[in-house]
BALOBA-1460 file (C-alpha; in Angstrom, 3 decimals):
// residues 382
<rec num="1" residu="m" x="77.388" y="89.049" z="105.500"/>
<rec num="2" residu="s" x="74.437" y="89.496" z="103.045"/>
<rec num="3" residu="a" x="74.781" y="88.015" z="99.562"/>
<rec num="4" residu="l" x="76.800" y="90.208" z="97.353"/>
<rec num="5" residu="k" x="74.867" y="91.768" z="94.360"/>
<rec num="6" residu="f" x="76.763" y="92.557" z="91.277"/>
<rec num="7" residu="n" x="75.697" y="95.950" z="89.877"/>
<rec num="8" residu="s" x="75.477" y="95.316" z="86.110"/>
<rec num="9" residu="n" x="76.857" y="97.727" z="83.410"/>
<rec num="10" residu="a" x="75.142" y="97.450" z="80.112"/>
<rec num="11" residu="e" x="78.343" y="99.117" z="78.536"/>
<rec num="12" residu="p" x="82.100" y="98.543" z="78.974"/>
<rec num="13" residu="t" x="82.472" y="101.690" z="81.275"/>
<rec num="14" residu="l" x="85.973" y="102.633" z="82.405"/>
<rec num="15" residu="g" x="87.341" y="103.888" z="85.661"/>
<rec num="16" residu="v" x="91.083" y="104.352" z="86.482"/>
<rec num="17" residu="e" x="92.834" y="104.559" z="89.944"/>
<rec num="18" residu="l" x="96.304" y="106.152" z="90.389"/>
<rec num="19" residu="e" x="98.310" y="105.447" z="93.376"/>
<rec num="20" residu="l" x="100.978" y="108.195" z="93.640"/>
<rec num="21" residu="a" x="103.821" y="108.601" z="95.857"/>
<rec num="22" residu="l" x="104.421" y="112.015" z="97.685"/>
<rec num="23" residu="v" x="108.040" y="113.307" z="97.689"/>
<rec num="24" residu="d" x="109.743" y="116.313" z="99.380"/>
<rec num="25" residu="t" x="110.706" y="118.897" z="96.574"/>
<rec num="26" residu="q" x="113.925" y="119.543" z="98.400"/>
<rec num="27" residu="t" x="115.228" y="116.088" z="99.197"/>
<rec num="28" residu="g" x="113.264" y="113.777" z="96.972"/>
<rec num="29" residu="a" x="112.423" y="111.533" z="99.953"/>
<rec num="30" residu="l" x="108.952" y="110.244" z="100.626"/>
<rec num="31" residu="s" x="106.957" y="112.759" z="102.543"/>
<rec num="32" residu="s" x="104.155" y="111.736" z="104.935"/>
<rec num="33" residu="a" x="102.214" y="114.707" z="103.485"/>
<rec num="34" residu="a" x="98.877" y="112.971" z="102.700"/>
<rec num="35" residu="p" x="97.010" y="114.320" z="105.732"/>
<rec num="36" residu="a" x="97.883" y="117.901" z="105.011"/>
<rec num="37" residu="i" x="97.150" y="117.494" z="101.370"/>
<rec num="38" residu="l" x="93.734" y="115.787" z="101.830"/>
<rec num="39" residu="a" x="92.740" y="118.431" z="104.236"/>
<rec num="40" residu="n" x="92.982" y="121.015" z="101.656"/>
<rec num="41" residu="i" x="91.500" y="119.055" z="98.764"/>
<rec num="42" residu="p" x="88.469" y="121.214" z="97.409"/>
<rec num="43" residu="e" x="85.034" y="119.617" z="98.274"/>
<rec num="44" residu="a" x="84.202" y="119.132" z="94.583"/>
<rec num="45" residu="i" x="86.881" y="116.445" z="94.202"/>
<rec num="46" residu="a" x="87.384" y="115.297" z="97.677"/>
<rec num="47" residu="g" x="85.607" y="111.972" z="97.144"/>
<rec num="48" residu="s" x="88.098" y="111.253" z="94.271"/>
<rec num="49" residu="v" x="91.394" y="111.771" z="96.269"/>
<rec num="50" residu="k" x="91.817" y="109.343" z="99.034"/>
<rec num="51" residu="p" x="94.230" y="108.107" z="101.788"/>
<rec num="52" residu="e" x="96.127" y="104.979" z="101.626"/>
<rec num="53" residu="l" x="97.819" y="102.603" z="103.983"/>
<rec num="54" residu="m" x="100.796" y="104.949" z="104.494"/>
<rec num="55" residu="q" x="100.879" y="108.662" z="104.659"/>
<rec num="56" residu="c" x="103.346" y="108.958" z="101.817"/>
<rec num="57" residu="y" x="100.875" y="108.285" z="99.048"/>
<rec num="58" residu="i" x="97.459" y="108.967" z="97.828"/>
<rec num="59" residu="e" x="95.013" y="107.466" z="95.466"/>
<rec num="60" residu="i" x="93.329" y="109.555" z="92.747"/>
<rec num="61" residu="n" x="90.144" y="108.149" z="91.128"/>
<rec num="62" residu="s" x="88.289" y="108.947" z="87.928"/>
<rec num="63" residu="g" x="84.721" y="108.949" z="87.758"/>
<rec num="64" residu="v" x="82.733" y="106.445" z="85.770"/>
<rec num="65" residu="c" x="83.595" y="107.173" z="82.178"/>
<rec num="66" residu="r" x="82.638" y="105.751" z="78.768"/>
<rec num="67" residu="t" x="85.913" y="106.503" z="76.833"/>
<rec num="68" residu="v" x="89.659" y="106.900" z="77.631"/>
<rec num="69" residu="d" x="89.349" y="110.453" z="76.505"/>
<rec num="70" residu="e" x="86.676" y="111.093" z="79.242"/>
<rec num="71" residu="v" x="89.221" y="109.505" z="81.839"/>
<rec num="72" residu="r" x="91.845" y="111.720" z="80.472"/>
<rec num="73" residu="g" x="89.787" y="114.932" z="81.042"/>
<rec num="74" residu="d" x="88.644" y="113.643" z="84.417"/>
<rec num="75" residu="l" x="91.995" y="112.806" z="85.825"/>
<rec num="76" residu="g" x="93.984" y="115.519" z="84.068"/>
<rec num="77" residu="a" x="91.613" y="118.178" z="85.917"/>
<rec num="78" residu="k" x="92.004" y="116.496" z="89.222"/>
<rec num="79" residu="l" x="95.751" y="116.031" z="89.107"/>
<rec num="80" residu="e" x="96.067" y="119.714" z="88.394"/>
<rec num="81" residu="i" x="94.236" y="120.586" z="91.613"/>
<rec num="82" residu="v" x="96.002" y="118.016" z="93.567"/>
<rec num="83" residu="e" x="99.442" y="119.271" z="92.301"/>
<rec num="84" residu="s" x="98.458" y="122.827" z="93.236"/>
<rec num="85" residu="v" x="97.723" y="121.665" z="96.742"/>
<rec num="86" residu="a" x="100.841" y="119.572" z="97.079"/>
<rec num="87" residu="d" x="103.003" y="122.532" z="95.847"/>
<rec num="88" residu="a" x="101.699" y="124.525" z="98.850"/>
<rec num="89" residu="e" x="103.220" y="121.681" z="100.957"/>
<rec num="90" residu="n" x="106.488" y="121.585" z="98.994"/>
<rec num="91" residu="v" x="105.573" y="118.174" z="97.832"/>
<rec num="92" residu="a" x="105.490" y="116.642" z="94.291"/>
<rec num="93" residu="l" x="103.572" y="113.598" z="92.918"/>
<rec num="94" residu="y" x="106.001" y="110.873" z="92.005"/>
<rec num="95" residu="w" x="105.074" y="108.558" z="89.102"/>
<rec num="96" residu="s" x="106.849" y="105.280" z="89.985"/>
<rec num="97" residu="a" x="105.749" y="102.030" z="91.589"/>
<rec num="98" residu="t" x="108.642" y="102.079" z="94.152"/>
<rec num="99" residu="h" x="110.918" y="104.837" z="95.661"/>
<rec num="100" residu="p" x="114.597" y="104.716" z="94.969"/>
<rec num="101" residu="f" x="115.941" y="105.232" z="98.399"/>
<rec num="102" residu="s" x="113.250" y="106.030" z="101.099"/>
<rec num="103" residu="r" x="112.774" y="103.033" z="103.453"/>
<rec num="104" residu="w" x="109.420" y="101.357" z="104.154"/>
<rec num="105" residu="q" x="110.394" y="101.017" z="107.781"/>
<rec num="106" residu="d" x="110.444" y="104.873" z="107.975"/>
<rec num="107" residu="q" x="107.026" y="105.414" z="106.764"/>
<rec num="108" residu="t" x="103.966" y="106.636" z="108.848"/>
<rec num="109" residu="p" x="100.731" y="104.630" z="108.770"/>
<rec num="110" residu="t" x="97.504" y="106.411" z="107.983"/>
<rec num="111" residu="q" x="95.566" y="106.706" z="111.314"/>
<rec num="112" residu="q" x="92.317" y="105.100" z="110.389"/>
<rec num="113" residu="t" x="90.822" y="102.000" z="111.952"/>
<rec num="114" residu="r" x="90.735" y="99.800" z="108.890"/>
<rec num="115" residu="y" x="94.419" y="100.519" z="108.104"/>
<rec num="116" residu="l" x="95.615" y="100.107" z="111.652"/>
<rec num="117" residu="r" x="93.610" y="96.830" z="111.845"/>
<rec num="118" residu="l" x="95.301" y="95.499" z="108.663"/>
<rec num="119" residu="l" x="98.773" y="96.337" z="110.088"/>
<rec num="120" residu="e" x="98.015" y="94.551" z="113.247"/>
<rec num="121" residu="t" x="97.133" y="91.526" z="111.294"/>
<rec num="122" residu="l" x="99.847" y="91.678" z="108.538"/>
<rec num="123" residu="q" x="102.662" y="93.103" z="110.686"/>
<rec num="124" residu="d" x="105.858" y="93.750" z="108.526"/>
<rec num="125" residu="m" x="104.139" y="92.246" z="105.407"/>
<rec num="126" residu="g" x="101.709" y="95.100" z="105.660"/>
<rec num="127" residu="r" x="104.320" y="97.755" z="106.461"/>
<rec num="128" residu="q" x="106.242" y="96.995" z="103.412"/>
<rec num="129" residu="l" x="103.403" y="98.058" z="101.234"/>
<rec num="130" residu="v" x="105.034" y="101.304" z="100.183"/>
<rec num="131" residu="t" x="104.320" y="100.521" z="96.519"/>
<rec num="132" residu="f" x="102.284" y="102.269" z="93.965"/>
<rec num="133" residu="g" x="100.064" y="100.731" z="91.204"/>
<rec num="134" residu="l" x="97.625" y="101.405" z="88.476"/>
<rec num="135" residu="h" x="94.108" y="99.888" z="88.773"/>
<rec num="136" residu="v" x="91.653" y="99.801" z="85.812"/>
<rec num="137" residu="h" x="87.978" y="98.949" z="86.039"/>
<rec num="138" residu="v" x="85.971" y="97.928" z="83.024"/>
<rec num="139" residu="g" x="82.136" y="97.397" z="83.260"/>
<rec num="140" residu="v" x="80.614" y="94.183" z="82.442"/>
<rec num="141" residu="d" x="76.972" y="92.975" z="82.432"/>
<rec num="142" residu="s" x="76.937" y="90.056" z="84.941"/>
<rec num="143" residu="g" x="78.633" y="88.647" z="87.882"/>
<rec num="144" residu="d" x="79.052" y="85.253" z="86.029"/>
<rec num="145" residu="k" x="80.761" y="87.139" z="83.238"/>
<rec num="146" residu="a" x="83.075" y="89.086" z="85.558"/>
<rec num="147" residu="v" x="84.213" y="85.742" z="87.032"/>
<rec num="148" residu="a" x="84.763" y="84.195" z="83.626"/>
<rec num="149" residu="i" x="86.871" y="87.158" z="82.483"/>
<rec num="150" residu="c" x="88.958" y="87.015" z="85.521"/>
<rec num="151" residu="d" x="89.893" y="83.482" z="84.467"/>
<rec num="152" residu="r" x="90.333" y="84.085" z="80.764"/>
<rec num="153" residu="i" x="92.559" y="87.212" z="81.274"/>
<rec num="154" residu="l" x="95.045" y="85.532" z="83.483"/>
<rec num="155" residu="r" x="97.177" y="84.588" z="80.564"/>
<rec num="156" residu="r" x="97.465" y="88.358" z="79.448"/>
<rec num="157" residu="l" x="98.559" y="89.560" z="82.911"/>
<rec num="158" residu="p" x="102.075" y="89.157" z="82.391"/>
<rec num="159" residu="l" x="101.969" y="91.249" z="79.156"/>
<rec num="160" residu="l" x="100.306" y="94.026" z="81.060"/>
<rec num="161" residu="l" x="102.991" y="93.800" z="83.763"/>
<rec num="162" residu="a" x="105.713" y="93.747" z="81.294"/>
<rec num="163" residu="l" x="104.343" y="96.816" z="79.723"/>
<rec num="164" residu="s" x="103.904" y="98.791" z="82.964"/>
<rec num="165" residu="a" x="107.171" y="97.551" z="84.729"/>
<rec num="166" residu="n" x="108.362" y="100.588" z="86.746"/>
<rec num="167" residu="s" x="109.790" y="99.476" z="90.017"/>
<rec num="168" residu="p" x="113.487" y="98.657" z="89.833"/>
<rec num="169" residu="w" x="114.249" y="99.917" z="93.344"/>
<rec num="170" residu="w" x="113.798" y="98.735" z="96.991"/>
<rec num="171" residu="n" x="115.077" y="100.196" z="100.109"/>
<rec num="172" residu="g" x="117.873" y="102.056" z="98.388"/>
<rec num="173" residu="r" x="119.029" y="99.090" z="96.208"/>
<rec num="174" residu="k" x="118.564" y="98.285" z="92.603"/>
<rec num="175" residu="t" x="116.934" y="95.014" z="92.878"/>
<rec num="176" residu="g" x="117.749" y="93.443" z="89.508"/>
<rec num="177" residu="l" x="113.891" y="93.249" z="88.826"/>
<rec num="178" residu="l" x="112.084" y="95.735" z="86.625"/>
<rec num="179" residu="s" x="108.883" y="95.162" z="88.742"/>
<rec num="180" residu="h" x="109.746" y="94.687" z="92.365"/>
<rec num="181" residu="r" x="106.474" y="95.916" z="93.486"/>
<rec num="182" residu="s" x="104.885" y="92.796" z="92.154"/>
<rec num="183" residu="k" x="106.969" y="90.580" z="94.668"/>
<rec num="184" residu="i" x="106.033" y="92.722" z="97.550"/>
<rec num="185" residu="m" x="102.331" y="92.458" z="96.720"/>
<rec num="186" residu="e" x="102.616" y="88.589" z="96.214"/>
<rec num="187" residu="g" x="103.714" y="88.340" z="99.885"/>
<rec num="188" residu="l" x="100.217" y="89.231" z="100.986"/>
<rec num="189" residu="p" x="97.925" y="86.344" z="102.101"/>
<rec num="190" residu="t" x="95.080" y="87.689" z="99.663"/>
<rec num="191" residu="a" x="97.012" y="88.862" z="96.747"/>
<rec num="192" residu="g" x="98.503" y="87.293" z="93.711"/>
<rec num="193" residu="l" x="96.582" y="85.365" z="91.179"/>
<rec num="194" residu="p" x="92.821" y="84.836" z="91.888"/>
<rec num="195" residu="p" x="91.719" y="81.262" z="92.636"/>
<rec num="196" residu="l" x="89.721" y="79.492" z="89.900"/>
<rec num="197" residu="m" x="86.103" y="80.189" z="90.339"/>
<rec num="198" residu="r" x="83.312" y="78.805" z="88.142"/>
<rec num="199" residu="n" x="80.627" y="81.370" z="88.691"/>
<rec num="200" residu="w" x="79.410" y="84.446" z="90.566"/>
<rec num="201" residu="s" x="77.845" y="82.086" z="93.108"/>
<rec num="202" residu="e" x="81.229" y="80.412" z="94.020"/>
<rec num="203" residu="y" x="82.909" y="83.797" z="94.295"/>
<rec num="204" residu="v" x="80.185" y="84.970" z="96.802"/>
<rec num="205" residu="w" x="80.697" y="81.729" z="98.740"/>
<rec num="206" residu="l" x="84.392" y="82.269" z="98.827"/>
<rec num="207" residu="v" x="84.161" y="85.848" z="100.090"/>
<rec num="208" residu="s" x="81.613" y="84.898" z="102.735"/>
<rec num="209" residu="h" x="83.812" y="82.136" z="103.892"/>
<rec num="210" residu="l" x="86.916" y="84.281" z="104.235"/>
<rec num="211" residu="e" x="84.821" y="86.811" z="106.239"/>
<rec num="212" residu="e" x="83.098" y="84.311" z="108.491"/>
<rec num="213" residu="t" x="86.430" y="82.767" z="109.334"/>
<rec num="214" residu="s" x="87.936" y="86.104" z="109.979"/>
<rec num="215" residu="f" x="90.684" y="85.680" z="107.381"/>
<rec num="216" residu="i" x="89.608" y="89.076" z="105.979"/>
<rec num="217" residu="h" x="87.420" y="91.830" z="107.602"/>
<rec num="218" residu="s" x="85.784" y="92.889" z="104.417"/>
<rec num="219" residu="i" x="85.954" y="92.331" z="100.701"/>
<rec num="220" residu="r" x="88.153" y="95.337" z="100.411"/>
<rec num="221" residu="d" x="90.959" y="93.120" z="101.948"/>
<rec num="222" residu="i" x="91.154" y="91.024" z="98.722"/>
<rec num="223" residu="w" x="93.982" y="92.285" z="96.476"/>
<rec num="224" residu="w" x="94.168" y="89.792" z="93.682"/>
<rec num="225" residu="t" x="95.883" y="90.904" z="90.541"/>
<rec num="226" residu="v" x="92.464" y="90.878" z="88.769"/>
<rec num="227" residu="r" x="88.989" y="90.720" z="90.614"/>
<rec num="228" residu="p" x="85.426" y="91.265" z="90.169"/>
<rec num="229" residu="h" x="84.059" y="94.439" z="91.882"/>
<rec num="230" residu="h" x="80.445" y="93.978" z="92.707"/>
<rec num="231" residu="n" x="79.656" y="97.592" z="93.703"/>
<rec num="232" residu="f" x="80.935" y="99.051" z="90.402"/>
<rec num="233" residu="g" x="79.943" y="96.133" z="88.337"/>
<rec num="234" residu="t" x="83.472" y="95.685" z="86.772"/>
<rec num="235" residu="v" x="86.357" y="93.556" z="86.265"/>
<rec num="236" residu="e" x="89.186" y="95.366" z="88.048"/>
<rec num="237" residu="v" x="92.622" y="94.828" z="86.615"/>
<rec num="238" residu="r" x="95.340" y="95.380" z="89.479"/>
<rec num="239" residu="v" x="98.535" y="93.806" z="88.156"/>
<rec num="240" residu="c" x="100.257" y="96.932" z="86.661"/>
<rec num="241" residu="d" x="102.902" y="99.091" z="88.135"/>
<rec num="242" residu="m" x="102.247" y="102.815" z="88.207"/>
<rec num="243" residu="p" x="103.899" y="103.956" z="84.806"/>
<rec num="244" residu="g" x="105.837" y="107.246" z="84.656"/>
<rec num="245" residu="s" x="103.136" y="109.433" z="82.918"/>
<rec num="246" residu="l" x="99.426" y="109.951" z="82.782"/>
<rec num="247" residu="d" x="99.501" y="109.376" z="79.010"/>
<rec num="248" residu="h" x="101.080" y="105.826" z="79.463"/>
<rec num="249" residu="a" x="98.480" y="105.103" z="82.314"/>
<rec num="250" residu="l" x="95.807" y="105.955" z="79.781"/>
<rec num="251" residu="a" x="97.462" y="103.705" z="77.115"/>
<rec num="252" residu="i" x="97.339" y="100.861" z="79.501"/>
<rec num="253" residu="a" x="93.723" y="101.724" z="80.349"/>
<rec num="254" residu="a" x="92.898" y="101.539" z="76.718"/>
<rec num="255" residu="l" x="94.382" y="98.087" z="76.242"/>
<rec num="256" residu="v" x="92.708" y="96.778" z="79.372"/>
<rec num="257" residu="q" x="89.252" y="98.127" z="78.134"/>
<rec num="258" residu="c" x="89.745" y="96.515" z="74.800"/>
<rec num="259" residu="l" x="90.949" y="93.317" z="76.336"/>
<rec num="260" residu="v" x="88.036" y="92.982" z="78.708"/>
<rec num="261" residu="t" x="85.455" y="93.982" z="76.072"/>
<rec num="262" residu="d" x="86.965" y="91.478" z="73.587"/>
<rec num="263" residu="l" x="86.772" y="88.719" z="76.239"/>
<rec num="264" residu="s" x="83.197" y="89.653" z="76.960"/>
<rec num="265" residu="d" x="82.301" y="89.336" z="73.389"/>
<rec num="266" residu="e" x="83.887" y="85.981" z="73.159"/>
<rec num="267" residu="i" x="81.931" y="84.761" z="76.079"/>
<rec num="268" residu="d" x="78.698" y="86.063" z="74.435"/>
<rec num="269" residu="a" x="79.520" y="84.289" z="71.254"/>
<rec num="270" residu="g" x="80.156" y="81.004" z="73.068"/>
<rec num="271" residu="t" x="83.825" y="80.809" z="72.477"/>
<rec num="272" residu="y" x="85.511" y="77.884" z="74.092"/>
<rec num="273" residu="q" x="87.930" y="78.649" z="76.908"/>
<rec num="274" residu="h" x="91.233" y="76.842" z="76.457"/>
<rec num="275" residu="d" x="92.839" y="75.925" z="79.690"/>
<rec num="276" residu="c" x="95.899" y="77.812" z="80.695"/>
<rec num="277" residu="h" x="97.817" y="76.201" z="83.660"/>
<rec num="278" residu="p" x="98.307" y="78.690" z="86.562"/>
<rec num="279" residu="m" x="101.902" y="77.578" z="86.786"/>
<rec num="280" residu="l" x="102.489" y="78.983" z="83.200"/>
<rec num="281" residu="v" x="100.939" y="82.210" z="84.322"/>
<rec num="282" residu="r" x="103.196" y="82.493" z="87.413"/>
<rec num="283" residu="q" x="106.266" y="81.561" z="85.246"/>
<rec num="284" residu="n" x="105.293" y="84.373" z="82.892"/>
<rec num="285" residu="l" x="104.748" y="86.823" z="85.610"/>
<rec num="286" residu="w" x="108.116" y="86.136" z="86.932"/>
<rec num="287" residu="r" x="109.756" y="86.686" z="83.650"/>
<rec num="288" residu="a" x="107.870" y="89.878" z="83.295"/>
<rec num="289" residu="e" x="108.969" y="90.866" z="86.745"/>
<rec num="290" residu="r" x="112.664" y="90.157" z="86.023"/>
<rec num="291" residu="f" x="112.934" y="91.283" z="82.394"/>
<rec num="292" residu="g" x="109.922" y="93.566" z="81.623"/>
<rec num="293" residu="l" x="109.315" y="93.868" z="77.850"/>
<rec num="294" residu="d" x="112.530" y="91.823" z="77.117"/>
<rec num="295" residu="a" x="110.959" y="88.839" z="78.614"/>
<rec num="296" residu="e" x="110.634" y="85.658" z="76.696"/>
<rec num="297" residu="l" x="106.933" y="84.415" z="77.773"/>
<rec num="298" residu="i" x="105.782" y="81.014" z="77.384"/>
<rec num="299" residu="d" x="102.990" y="80.526" z="74.923"/>
<rec num="300" residu="p" x="100.271" y="78.728" z="76.845"/>
<rec num="301" residu="f" x="99.128" y="76.686" z="73.786"/>
<rec num="302" residu="t" x="102.528" y="75.903" z="72.068"/>
<rec num="303" residu="h" x="104.646" y="75.965" z="75.448"/>
<rec num="304" residu="e" x="107.292" y="77.689" z="73.287"/>
<rec num="305" residu="a" x="109.177" y="80.947" z="74.400"/>
<rec num="306" residu="r" x="108.117" y="84.035" z="72.506"/>
<rec num="307" residu="p" x="109.285" y="87.728" z="72.958"/>
<rec num="308" residu="a" x="106.902" y="89.734" z="75.018"/>
<rec num="309" residu="r" x="107.096" y="92.561" z="72.588"/>
<rec num="310" residu="e" x="106.074" y="90.388" z="69.585"/>
<rec num="311" residu="t" x="103.195" y="88.894" z="71.520"/>
<rec num="312" residu="l" x="101.990" y="92.373" z="72.718"/>
<rec num="313" residu="g" x="102.271" y="93.692" z="69.205"/>
<rec num="314" residu="e" x="100.121" y="91.019" z="67.856"/>
<rec num="315" residu="l" x="97.405" y="91.262" z="70.582"/>
<rec num="316" residu="i" x="97.292" y="95.192" z="69.983"/>
<rec num="317" residu="a" x="96.879" y="94.749" z="66.268"/>
<rec num="318" residu="r" x="94.107" y="92.191" z="66.888"/>
<rec num="319" residu="l" x="92.366" y="94.521" z="69.248"/>
<rec num="320" residu="a" x="92.557" y="97.530" z="66.934"/>
<rec num="321" residu="p" x="89.022" y="97.194" z="65.666"/>
<rec num="322" residu="k" x="87.761" y="96.895" z="69.245"/>
<rec num="323" residu="a" x="89.606" y="100.143" z="69.989"/>
<rec num="324" residu="d" x="88.132" y="101.888" z="66.972"/>
<rec num="325" residu="a" x="84.635" y="101.079" z="68.203"/>
<rec num="326" residu="l" x="85.395" y="102.145" z="71.788"/>
<rec num="327" residu="g" x="87.016" y="105.301" z="70.715"/>
<rec num="328" residu="c" x="90.435" y="104.750" z="72.052"/>
<rec num="329" residu="l" x="92.381" y="103.907" z="68.986"/>
<rec num="330" residu="p" x="94.977" y="106.579" z="69.526"/>
<rec num="331" residu="h" x="95.595" y="105.389" z="73.120"/>
<rec num="332" residu="l" x="95.955" y="101.786" z="71.885"/>
<rec num="333" residu="q" x="98.593" y="103.081" z="69.514"/>
<rec num="334" residu="a" x="100.357" y="104.654" z="72.291"/>
<rec num="335" residu="a" x="100.457" y="101.258" z="73.994"/>
<rec num="336" residu="r" x="101.949" y="99.628" z="70.961"/>
<rec num="337" residu="e" x="104.655" y="102.424" z="70.918"/>
<rec num="338" residu="m" x="105.360" y="101.640" z="74.590"/>
<rec num="339" residu="a" x="105.794" y="98.036" z="73.630"/>
<rec num="340" residu="a" x="108.426" y="98.967" z="71.047"/>
<rec num="341" residu="g" x="110.475" y="100.997" z="73.488"/>
<rec num="342" residu="p" x="112.233" y="100.748" z="76.857"/>
<rec num="343" residu="t" x="110.222" y="100.142" z="80.025"/>
<rec num="344" residu="w" x="109.762" y="102.963" z="82.573"/>
<rec num="345" residu="a" x="112.053" y="100.919" z="84.807"/>
<rec num="346" residu="e" x="114.734" y="100.946" z="82.383"/>
<rec num="347" residu="m" x="114.232" y="104.649" z="81.749"/>
<rec num="348" residu="q" x="114.502" y="105.208" z="85.533"/>
<rec num="349" residu="l" x="117.699" y="103.394" z="85.823"/>
<rec num="350" residu="d" x="119.240" y="105.319" z="82.862"/>
<rec num="351" residu="s" x="117.928" y="108.627" z="84.385"/>
<rec num="352" residu="a" x="119.515" y="107.768" z="87.782"/>
<rec num="353" residu="r" x="122.757" y="106.999" z="86.219"/>
<rec num="354" residu="n" x="122.876" y="110.250" z="84.293"/>
<rec num="355" residu="a" x="121.382" y="112.559" z="87.144"/>
<rec num="356" residu="e" x="123.831" y="114.549" z="89.207"/>
<rec num="357" residu="t" x="121.750" y="113.772" z="92.375"/>
<rec num="358" residu="s" x="118.972" y="111.375" z="93.461"/>
<rec num="359" residu="t" x="116.743" y="114.595" z="93.943"/>
<rec num="360" residu="d" x="117.158" y="115.462" z="90.308"/>
<rec num="361" residu="h" x="116.145" y="112.028" z="89.060"/>
<rec num="362" residu="i" x="113.132" y="111.943" z="91.437"/>
<rec num="363" residu="l" x="111.892" y="115.246" z="90.578"/>
<rec num="364" residu="g" x="112.322" y="114.287" z="86.879"/>
<rec num="365" residu="m" x="109.807" y="111.379" z="87.520"/>
<rec num="366" residu="a" x="107.400" y="113.770" z="89.145"/>
<rec num="367" residu="a" x="106.224" y="115.346" z="85.875"/>
<rec num="368" residu="g" x="104.062" y="112.321" z="84.860"/>
<rec num="369" residu="s" x="100.778" y="114.290" z="84.974"/>
<rec num="370" residu="r" x="101.806" y="116.507" z="82.154"/>
<rec num="371" residu="i" x="99.772" y="115.266" z="79.184"/>
<rec num="372" residu="s" x="100.457" y="115.888" z="75.580"/>
<rec num="373" residu="p" x="97.775" y="117.091" z="73.174"/>
<rec num="374" residu="p" x="95.185" y="114.472" z="72.047"/>
<rec num="375" residu="a" x="96.764" y="112.300" z="69.509"/>
<rec num="376" residu="e" x="95.288" y="112.005" z="65.995"/>
<rec num="377" residu="s" x="93.702" y="108.656" z="65.209"/>
<rec num="378" residu="r" x="96.354" y="106.280" z="63.667"/>
<rec num="379" residu="a" x="95.785" y="102.647" z="62.382"/>
<rec num="380" residu="v" x="97.276" y="100.283" z="64.903"/>
<rec num="381" residu="g" x="97.401" y="97.504" z="62.568"/>
<rec num="382" residu="d" x="99.711" y="99.263" z="59.966"/>
């Protein structure tokens, strides 16, 4: 393969990708409706609505935006169109990271060469990928910086997962975890935490080696929880479950944009990178998967357990000036409010207990694209 060129961004641009399940409006079960929906998407947004590995979910992408409000307008308009198309197929968009009762064994693969080749390689590990995540891209100015940020952001990934946890189900069972999607993703050979890479050159070598040895077919087969993206010139954070609403997806996007920008500024200022052992990150990810925002996370410096909510609150307060400069302070405030409340996984479990039928619960989770009016700016640090 030719050497990868990192397409630099002079500003911390923002892009958001939503993986949304498709459910039958009568039964609440997953529906292999993606081909029918994609066939009727208007040409104006066709490039932003994409198939996924299985026909029971799709991906909706924002364009390259400068602010979270721009993402909000972009995705809100696209979701309205997709929902209209889905309505005609008696299908709803389901805002969760796993489905309560539909089985992965019953889903239909997308009939595209890349996906069929992946399934031939991955077998049941690939067929189980009936999970739905939120991916956030933030622009940075060099490949070396993208690699450095991927390393420095690792200790924050458990906080992002705890905040977004929304997958308590698997194959008709309550798993006991608040983010079971994470465990499914960890089973893939090129998922989980990225390896330690010292610079862009080492990343290019690694990708080239994986391709040359046929471990992957292309760079798209790398699904780390955070990765550089050379085409977009971004750091892509992929650790999050799909939350239960667009508003909360935007709140998480604001937190990620602030965090990546803060780390970028630290690198420019020559701030020393304190080591955080990967085992601590893995331990904290497990705690976030199991307990969500009620997790006690190990501080990488003191090695003491601290409440995830408390750590998140401190981080969000520290990032408030960055959010103000980026124009996303109200959205960061929404992230702080999320951190003080129950996770979406817990709200799902409560909803399922109180719903008369599984369908009622599922269709209740299919209202996530409804967005509230723009929030007034509020001080996060108050």
